[in-house]
C-alpha positions as CSV (number, residue, x, y, z in Angstrom):
1,M,71.6,85.9,110.0
2,S,75.5,87.4,111.0
3,A,77.3,87.6,113.6
4,A,77.1,91.0,113.3
5,E,73.9,91.3,113.7
6,L,73.3,89.2,116.5
7,S,75.9,91.3,118.3
8,A,74.4,94.2,121.1
9,P,76.4,97.7,119.9
10,I,79.1,98.1,121.5
11,M,81.5,102.1,122.5
12,I,84.6,103.0,120.7
13,S,86.2,106.0,119.3
14,V,86.6,106.0,114.9
15,S,89.0,108.4,114.6
16,G,88.5,110.4,117.3
17,E,84.7,110.4,117.8
18,E,82.6,108.7,119.4
19,R,80.4,106.2,118.4
20,E,77.9,103.2,119.1
21,V,78.6,100.5,116.4
22,T,77.7,96.3,116.1
23,A,80.5,95.8,114.5
24,T,82.2,92.9,115.6
25,T,85.3,93.4,113.4
26,A,87.8,95.9,112.4
27,A,86.2,94.4,108.9
28,E,83.3,95.6,109.8
29,L,83.9,98.6,110.4
30,F,85.7,99.7,107.2
31,A,83.7,97.8,105.2
32,D,83.0,100.8,102.8
33,N,86.5,101.3,102.3
34,A,88.1,99.5,100.5
35,K,91.7,102.1,100.8
36,I,91.8,100.4,104.3
37,V,94.4,97.9,104.9
38,V,94.9,97.5,109.1
39,A,93.9,99.7,111.7
40,R,95.2,100.8,114.2
41,V,93.4,100.1,117.5
42,N,94.3,101.3,120.6
43,G,97.3,102.2,118.6
44,T,98.6,99.1,117.7
45,L,98.8,98.1,113.7
46,V,96.0,95.0,113.9
47,D,95.0,92.9,111.1
48,L,91.2,93.9,109.9
49,S,90.1,90.8,111.4
50,H,90.4,92.3,114.9
51,K,87.9,91.3,117.2
52,L,86.8,95.1,118.8
53,S,86.3,95.4,122.1
54,E,83.7,97.8,124.4
55,G,86.4,101.2,124.7
56,D,88.5,100.7,121.9
57,T,90.2,103.4,120.5
58,V,90.1,102.7,116.2
59,E,91.8,104.9,113.3
60,P,92.0,103.6,109.7
61,V,95.1,103.1,108.0
62,T,95.5,102.8,104.3
63,Y,97.7,101.8,102.3
64,A,98.7,105.9,100.5
65,S,99.1,106.4,105.0
66,C,101.9,103.9,105.6
67,Q,103.8,105.0,103.0
68,R,104.2,108.5,104.6
């Protein structure tokens, strides 16, 4: 069993929408989108390996959005 399967769900805000997730990292949260290169968590750019916590505000960041 993976760590994600063992973790309890947490409530976070993803792109302005409240969600209950079992993802433990930004990489797990955005695993279905290879265009996402980093995440913004609580206003700070972080690596996708960043561990998510209850109440975090998370936004995906693509390479294209970094070029603006």
